[in-house]
C-alpha positions in Angstrom: 59.2 49.5 -115.6 60.1 48.9 -119.2 58.3 51.8 -121.0 58.2 52.5 -124.7 61.6 53.8 -125.8 61.1 55.6 -129.1 59.9 59.2 -129.0 56.6 59.9 -130.6 57.9 61.5 -133.9 61.2 59.6 -134.1 61.8 56.5 -136.2 59.4 54.3 -138.0 56.2 53.2 -136.3 55.4 49.5 -136.7 52.2 48.8 -138.6 51.4 46.2 -135.9 49.4 48.1 -133.3 50.8 46.0 -130.3 54.4 46.5 -131.4 53.9 50.2 -132.0 52.4 50.7 -128.5 55.2 48.7 -126.9 58.0 50.5 -128.7 56.8 54.0 -129.4 55.5 56.7 -127.0 52.1 56.6 -128.5 50.1 56.2 -125.3 52.8 56.3 -122.6 55.6 59.0 -122.7 58.7 59.3 -120.5 56.9 62.1 -118.6 53.9 59.8 -118.0 56.3 57.2 -116.4 57.9 59.8 -114.2 54.4 61.2 -113.2 53.2 57.7 -112.3 56.2 57.1 -110.1 55.7 60.4 -108.3 52.1 59.6 -107.7 52.5 55.9 -106.7 55.7 56.1 -104.6 55.6 57.2 -101.0 58.6 59.4 -99.9 61.6 57.2 -99.7 60.0 54.7 -102.1 62.0 53.6 -105.1 61.5 52.2 -108.6 63.6 50.7 -111.4 63.2 52.0 -114.9 64.8 50.5 -118.0 65.8 52.7 -121.0 68.3 52.3 -123.8 71.4 54.3 -123.3 70.5 56.7 -126.1 67.6 57.9 -124.0 69.5 58.2 -120.7 70.2 61.9 -121.1 66.5 62.6 -121.9 65.5 60.7 -118.8 68.1 62.4 -116.5 66.9 65.8 -117.7 63.2 64.9 -117.2 64.0 63.9 -113.6 65.4 67.4 -112.9 61.9 68.9 -112.5 60.4 66.0 -110.6 60.3 64.7 -107.0 62.6 61.7 -108.1 66.3 61.4 -107.7 68.5 58.8 -109.3 70.3 56.6 -106.7 72.2 54.4 -109.2 72.4 53.6 -112.9 73.0 50.0 -113.8 74.5 49.6 -117.3 74.2 46.5 -119.4 77.8 45.1 -119.3 77.4 42.8 -122.3 76.1 45.1 -125.0 76.1 48.5 -123.2 72.7 49.2 -124.9 70.6 49.6 -121.8 70.5 51.4 -118.5 68.4 50.6 -115.5 67.7 53.7 -113.4 67.1 53.2 -109.7 65.1 56.2 -108.6 63.8 57.3 -105.2 61.0 59.7 -104.3 62.1 62.6 -102.1 
């Protein structure tokens, strides 16, 4: 999953509707992504979710109250801007 990265009331929202939806949590929040994974994955099933490093703490905290555990975090070695979280459902 490559969900929108920018929190709803943070930053400047693009006037282009498609860009705004892709970048900002207007219709899909971090909690929505976590809820979808919990619903769609069977126990032991896993998913990969991409977030920029500046959102990694938010994501880790959001997982604390979920049925998902982080198995591994892959960091972008070139720019160190992004993290891919490999999560598994308990």
